[in-house]
C-alpha positions as a Markdown table, in Angstrom:
| # | Residue | x | y | z |
|---|---|---|---|---|
| 1 | Met | 0.1 | -0.1 | -0.1 |
| 2 | Arg | 1.4 | 3.5 | -1.0 |
| 3 | Ile | 0.2 | 6.6 | 0.5 |
| 4 | Thr | -0.6 | 9.0 | -2.0 |
| 5 | Met | -2.8 | 11.3 | -3.8 |
| 6 | Ser | -4.5 | 11.3 | -7.0 |
| 7 | Pro | -5.1 | 14.3 | -9.3 |
| 8 | Gln | -9.2 | 13.8 | -8.5 |
| 9 | Asp | -7.8 | 14.1 | -4.7 |
| 10 | Tyr | -5.9 | 17.0 | -5.1 |
| 11 | Ala | -8.8 | 18.6 | -6.7 |
| 12 | Thr | -11.3 | 17.8 | -4.0 |
| 13 | Ala | -9.0 | 19.3 | -1.5 |
| 14 | Phe | -8.6 | 22.5 | -3.5 |
| 15 | Arg | -12.3 | 22.9 | -3.8 |
| 16 | Leu | -13.0 | 22.6 | -0.2 |
| 17 | Leu | -10.3 | 24.8 | 0.6 |
| 18 | Ser | -11.2 | 27.4 | -1.7 |
| 19 | Glu | -15.2 | 27.2 | -1.4 |
| 20 | Thr | -15.8 | 26.4 | 2.3 |
| 21 | Ser | -13.2 | 28.6 | 3.9 |
| 22 | Arg | -13.7 | 32.1 | 5.4 |
| 23 | His | -10.1 | 32.9 | 5.1 |
| 24 | Pro | -10.2 | 35.5 | 2.6 |
| 25 | Glu | -12.8 | 37.2 | 4.4 |
| 26 | Asn | -11.0 | 37.0 | 7.6 |
| 27 | Val | -7.9 | 38.6 | 6.3 |
| 28 | Ala | -9.6 | 41.2 | 4.6 |
| 29 | Glu | -11.7 | 42.2 | 7.6 |
| 30 | Ala | -8.4 | 42.4 | 9.8 |
| 31 | Ile | -6.9 | 44.6 | 7.1 |
| 32 | Arg | -9.9 | 46.9 | 6.9 |
| 33 | Gln | -10.1 | 47.4 | 10.3 |
| 34 | Arg | -6.5 | 48.0 | 11.1 |
| 35 | Val | -4.6 | 49.1 | 8.1 |
| 36 | Val | -7.3 | 50.9 | 5.7 |
| 37 | Pro | -7.8 | 53.6 | 8.2 |
| 38 | Asp | -3.7 | 54.8 | 7.8 |
| 39 | Leu | -3.7 | 54.3 | 3.9 |
| 40 | Pro | -3.0 | 57.4 | 2.4 |
| 41 | Glu | -4.7 | 58.8 | -1.3 |
| 42 | Lys | -4.6 | 56.4 | -3.9 |
| 43 | Pro | -2.7 | 53.3 | -2.0 |
| 44 | Ser | -1.2 | 50.5 | -3.5 |
| 45 | Leu | -0.9 | 46.7 | -2.7 |
| 46 | Leu | 1.6 | 43.9 | -3.1 |
| 47 | Asp | -0.1 | 40.2 | -2.7 |
| 48 | Val | 2.7 | 37.9 | -2.3 |
| 49 | Gly | 1.4 | 34.5 | -3.3 |
| 50 | Ala | -1.8 | 35.4 | -4.2 |
| 51 | Gly | -3.5 | 32.3 | -4.9 |
| 52 | Pro | -6.5 | 33.0 | -7.0 |
| 53 | Gly | -6.8 | 36.6 | -6.1 |
| 54 | Ala | -9.8 | 36.2 | -3.5 |
| 55 | Ile | -8.4 | 38.4 | -0.8 |
| 56 | Ala | -7.0 | 41.2 | -3.4 |
| 57 | Ala | -10.5 | 40.8 | -4.6 |
| 58 | Arg | -12.2 | 41.9 | -1.1 |
| 59 | Leu | -9.5 | 44.5 | -0.7 |
| 60 | Ala | -10.0 | 46.1 | -4.0 |
| 61 | Pro | -12.4 | 49.0 | -3.3 |
| 62 | Tyr | -9.8 | 50.2 | -0.8 |
| 63 | Phe | -6.7 | 50.3 | -3.4 |
| 64 | Asp | -5.9 | 52.5 | -6.3 |
| 65 | Thr | -3.0 | 50.1 | -7.6 |
| 66 | Met | -2.7 | 46.2 | -7.1 |
| 67 | Thr | 0.0 | 43.9 | -8.0 |
| 68 | Leu | -0.5 | 39.9 | -7.7 |
| 69 | Ile | 2.5 | 37.7 | -7.3 |
| 70 | Glu | 1.8 | 34.0 | -7.8 |
| 71 | Pro | 4.0 | 31.6 | -9.6 |
| 72 | Asn | 1.3 | 28.8 | -10.0 |
| 73 | Asp | -0.6 | 29.0 | -13.2 |
| 74 | Ala | -3.5 | 27.0 | -12.3 |
| 75 | Gln | -4.2 | 29.3 | -9.2 |
| 76 | Leu | -3.9 | 32.5 | -10.2 |
| 77 | Gly | -6.4 | 34.6 | -12.3 |
| 78 | Ser | -10.0 | 33.0 | -11.0 |
| 79 | Ser | -10.9 | 35.5 | -8.6 |
| 80 | Ala | -8.2 | 38.4 | -9.2 |
| 81 | Pro | -9.9 | 41.7 | -9.3 |
| 82 | Ala | -9.8 | 43.6 | -12.7 |
| 83 | Gly | -7.2 | 45.9 | -13.5 |
| 84 | Ala | -4.5 | 44.2 | -11.2 |
| 85 | Glu | -1.0 | 43.6 | -12.2 |
| 86 | Ile | -0.4 | 40.1 | -12.4 |
| 87 | Val | 3.0 | 38.7 | -11.9 |
| 88 | Arg | 3.4 | 34.7 | -13.1 |
| 89 | Asp | 7.0 | 34.3 | -10.9 |
| 90 | Val | 8.1 | 33.5 | -7.6 |
| 91 | Phe | 8.6 | 36.5 | -5.3 |
| 92 | Glu | 12.2 | 35.9 | -4.9 |
| 93 | Arg | 12.7 | 36.8 | -8.6 |
| 94 | Phe | 10.2 | 40.2 | -8.3 |
| 95 | Glu | 11.9 | 43.3 | -9.2 |
| 96 | Ser | 10.1 | 46.6 | -9.0 |
| 97 | Pro | 11.0 | 50.2 | -8.2 |
| 98 | Arg | 7.8 | 50.9 | -6.7 |
| 99 | Arg | 7.2 | 50.8 | -2.9 |
| 100 | Tyr | 3.7 | 49.5 | -1.6 |
| 101 | Asp | 1.4 | 50.9 | 1.1 |
| 102 | Leu | 0.4 | 47.3 | 2.0 |
| 103 | Val | 2.5 | 44.1 | 1.4 |
| 104 | Leu | 0.4 | 41.3 | 2.1 |
| 105 | Cys | 1.9 | 37.5 | 2.5 |
| 106 | Ser | -0.8 | 34.9 | 3.1 |
| 107 | His | 0.0 | 31.4 | 4.0 |
| 108 | Val | 3.3 | 31.5 | 1.9 |
| 109 | Leu | 6.1 | 30.8 | 4.5 |
| 110 | Tyr | 5.5 | 27.1 | 4.7 |
| 111 | His | 6.9 | 27.2 | 1.3 |
| 112 | Val | 10.3 | 28.9 | 2.4 |
| 113 | Pro | 12.9 | 26.8 | 4.0 |
| 114 | Leu | 13.0 | 28.2 | 8.2 |
| 115 | Ala | 16.8 | 29.0 | 7.4 |
| 116 | Glu | 15.6 | 31.6 | 4.7 |
| 117 | Trp | 12.8 | 33.2 | 7.0 |
| 118 | Gly | 14.8 | 36.3 | 7.9 |
| 119 | Gly | 15.7 | 37.3 | 4.6 |
| 120 | Phe | 12.1 | 36.2 | 3.2 |
| 121 | Ile | 10.8 | 39.1 | 5.8 |
| 122 | Asp | 13.6 | 41.6 | 4.9 |
| 123 | Arg | 12.7 | 41.3 | 1.3 |
| 124 | Leu | 8.9 | 41.9 | 2.4 |
| 125 | Leu | 9.2 | 44.8 | 4.1 |
| 126 | Ala | 11.9 | 46.0 | 1.4 |
| 127 | Phe | 8.8 | 46.9 | -0.7 |
| 128 | Val | 6.8 | 48.7 | 2.1 |
| 129 | Arg | 6.9 | 52.4 | 1.8 |
| 130 | Pro | 8.0 | 54.3 | 4.7 |
| 131 | Gly | 4.8 | 54.4 | 7.1 |
| 132 | Gly | 3.3 | 51.4 | 5.2 |
| 133 | His | 2.2 | 47.9 | 6.6 |
| 134 | Cys | 3.1 | 44.5 | 5.7 |
| 135 | Ala | 0.9 | 41.6 | 6.7 |
| 136 | Ile | 1.7 | 38.1 | 7.3 |
| 137 | Val | -0.8 | 35.5 | 7.6 |
| 138 | Leu | -0.1 | 31.8 | 8.8 |
| 139 | Gly | -2.1 | 29.0 | 10.9 |
| 140 | Ala | -1.9 | 29.4 | 15.0 |
| 141 | Pro | -0.7 | 26.9 | 17.3 |
| 142 | Arg | -4.5 | 26.3 | 18.4 |
| 143 | Gly | -7.5 | 24.6 | 17.4 |
| 144 | Gln | -8.3 | 21.3 | 15.7 |
| 145 | Asn | -6.3 | 21.6 | 12.5 |
| 146 | Tyr | -3.2 | 22.2 | 14.5 |
| 147 | Glu | -4.1 | 19.5 | 16.6 |
| 148 | Leu | -4.5 | 17.4 | 13.3 |
| 149 | His | -0.7 | 18.2 | 12.5 |
| 150 | Leu | 0.9 | 17.9 | 15.7 |
| 151 | Asp | -0.5 | 14.4 | 15.8 |
| 152 | Phe | 1.6 | 13.3 | 12.8 |
| 153 | Thr | 5.0 | 15.7 | 13.6 |
| 154 | Ser | 6.5 | 17.6 | 16.3 |
| 155 | Met | 7.5 | 20.3 | 13.5 |
| 156 | Val | 4.5 | 22.1 | 12.9 |
| 157 | Ile | 5.1 | 25.5 | 11.1 |
| 158 | Asp | 2.7 | 27.8 | 12.7 |
| 159 | Ser | 2.6 | 31.6 | 13.5 |
| 160 | Ser | 4.7 | 31.2 | 16.6 |
| 161 | Val | 7.6 | 30.3 | 14.8 |
| 162 | Leu | 7.0 | 33.6 | 12.9 |
| 163 | Leu | 6.9 | 35.4 | 15.9 |
| 164 | Lys | 9.9 | 34.4 | 17.5 |
| 165 | Thr | 11.6 | 35.0 | 14.1 |
| 166 | Leu | 10.4 | 38.7 | 14.5 |
| 167 | Arg | 11.4 | 39.3 | 18.1 |
| 168 | Asp | 14.9 | 37.6 | 17.2 |
| 169 | Lys | 14.8 | 40.7 | 14.4 |
| 170 | Gln | 13.7 | 43.0 | 17.0 |
| 171 | Leu | 10.6 | 43.8 | 14.9 |
| 172 | Ala | 7.4 | 45.4 | 16.4 |
| 173 | Phe | 4.1 | 43.5 | 15.4 |
| 174 | Asp | 0.6 | 43.4 | 16.2 |
| 175 | Val | -1.3 | 40.0 | 15.9 |
| 176 | Val | -5.0 | 39.6 | 14.9 |
| 177 | Gly | -6.6 | 36.4 | 15.5 |
| 178 | Ser | -9.4 | 34.7 | 13.5 |
| 179 | His | -11.5 | 31.7 | 13.4 |
| 180 | Asn | -12.1 | 29.6 | 10.2 |
| 181 | Ala | -13.4 | 26.2 | 9.1 |
| 182 | Tyr | -13.3 | 23.8 | 6.2 |
| 183 | Thr | -16.5 | 21.9 | 5.5 |
| 184 | Ala | -17.2 | 18.7 | 3.8 |
| 185 | Ala | -20.4 | 16.8 | 2.9 |
| 186 | Thr | -19.5 | 13.6 | 3.4 |
| 187 | Leu | -16.6 | 11.2 | 5.4 |
| 188 | Glu | -14.7 | 10.4 | 2.2 |
| 189 | Glu | -14.1 | 14.1 | 1.3 |
| 190 | Met | -12.9 | 15.1 | 4.6 |
| 191 | Val | -10.8 | 11.9 | 4.8 |
| 192 | Thr | -9.3 | 13.1 | 1.3 |
| 193 | Leu | -8.9 | 16.9 | 3.0 |
| 194 | Cys | -7.2 | 15.8 | 6.1 |
| 195 | Arg | -4.8 | 13.3 | 4.1 |
| 196 | Phe | -4.1 | 16.7 | 1.9 |
| 197 | Phe | -2.8 | 18.8 | 5.1 |
| 198 | Val | -1.1 | 15.5 | 6.5 |
| 199 | Leu | 0.9 | 14.3 | 3.4 |
| 200 | Ala | 1.8 | 18.0 | 2.5 |
| 201 | Asp | 2.8 | 19.3 | 5.7 |
| 202 | Cys | 3.9 | 16.6 | 8.0 |
| 203 | Tyr | 5.9 | 14.1 | 5.8 |
| 204 | Ser | 8.8 | 14.5 | 2.9 |
| 205 | Ala | 8.0 | 12.4 | -0.1 |
| 206 | Glu | 11.3 | 10.2 | 1.1 |
| 207 | Gln | 9.4 | 9.5 | 4.4 |
| 208 | Leu | 6.5 | 8.5 | 2.8 |
| 209 | Ala | 8.3 | 6.3 | 0.2 |
| 210 | Ala | 10.2 | 4.5 | 3.0 |
| 211 | Leu | 6.7 | 3.5 | 5.0 |
| 212 | Thr | 6.4 | -0.1 | 4.8 |
| 213 | Glu | 2.8 | -1.6 | 3.8 |
| 214 | Pro | 1.6 | -1.9 | 7.5 |
| 215 | Glu | 3.0 | 1.5 | 8.5 |
| 216 | Ala | 1.0 | 3.2 | 5.4 |
| 217 | Arg | -2.0 | 1.6 | 6.2 |
| 218 | Ala | -1.7 | 2.7 | 9.9 |
| 219 | Leu | -1.2 | 6.3 | 9.0 |
| 220 | Asp | -4.0 | 6.0 | 6.4 |
| 221 | Asp | -6.1 | 4.7 | 9.4 |
| 222 | Lys | -5.3 | 7.5 | 11.7 |
| 223 | Ile | -5.8 | 10.2 | 9.3 |
| 224 | Arg | -9.3 | 8.7 | 8.7 |
| 225 | Gly | -9.9 | 8.5 | 12.4 |
| 226 | His | -9.3 | 12.4 | 12.4 |
| 227 | Ala | -11.9 | 12.7 | 9.6 |
| 228 | Ala | -14.5 | 11.1 | 11.3 |
| 229 | Arg | -14.1 | 13.4 | 14.6 |
| 230 | Cys | -15.0 | 16.3 | 12.5 |
| 231 | Leu | -18.5 | 15.1 | 12.2 |
| 232 | Thr | -20.9 | 17.9 | 13.4 |
| 233 | Glu | -24.6 | 17.5 | 14.5 |
| 234 | Asp | -26.3 | 18.8 | 11.1 |
| 235 | Gly | -24.5 | 15.6 | 9.6 |
| 236 | Thr | -21.6 | 17.5 | 7.4 |
| 237 | Tyr | -17.9 | 17.6 | 8.6 |
| 238 | Arg | -16.5 | 20.3 | 9.8 |
| 239 | Leu | -12.4 | 20.7 | 10.4 |
| 240 | Arg | -11.9 | 24.2 | 12.5 |
| 241 | Gln | -8.9 | 26.2 | 11.6 |
| 242 | Glu | -7.3 | 29.0 | 13.9 |
| 243 | Asp | -5.1 | 31.8 | 11.9 |
| 244 | Asp | -3.3 | 34.7 | 12.9 |
| 245 | Thr | -2.4 | 37.9 | 11.0 |
| 246 | Ile | 0.6 | 39.5 | 12.0 |
| 247 | Leu | 0.9 | 43.2 | 11.1 |
| 248 | Leu | 4.1 | 45.2 | 10.8 |
| 249 | Arg | 4.6 | 49.1 | 10.2 |
| 250 | Arg | 7.6 | 50.3 | 8.4 |
| 251 | Ala | 8.9 | 53.2 | 10.2 |
């Protein structure tokens, strides 16, 4: 038995993530409350790792210009606001003389090696104009999805790692917490979503390939057990997620 996910499984997981999550609304609301009141006339936004552009779409009424960076062609564009500049590349190669009133980076640092976080954060801040803001969003070290991850690895990448990095760099910040959830109509859909989180976040490809058949079966049974515990009174399956939006202001 080999632990893997088919293209159909990935499609199911991404559909559940995009269609049932309140993440775009939560991030946009935090920015509306904490950043928008300080914006100058004709403000600008740089969204690093914009995905489909769902957050930018909700923030479009508050920004005169928007630049969205997303290297995955399959993601970017479906929700991007009209008139936004689309950059189909990784942030590490992005160059521009412009500085932005808000630089947003939501759920991207998971894909950056920990040893490179300091330099990545410096690069984010380098694109913020003086007096502007940087908002970095990560999952929080609390809640049901965090407990799911913690049951499979002790190396969970969450906002506490970012906060330590910022303190080490002696950067001031504020934290805005939010509640979210992913909802599935059936057990099998929730198993697919939980399997996506576990395989993507808790194991390397080498670790998965090294599993024996009994180990792989036990891992899959353990994932299925977590999914079954997501059953709610209304008959749907709901995996609760806690997020933190970390706000930094450039002096």
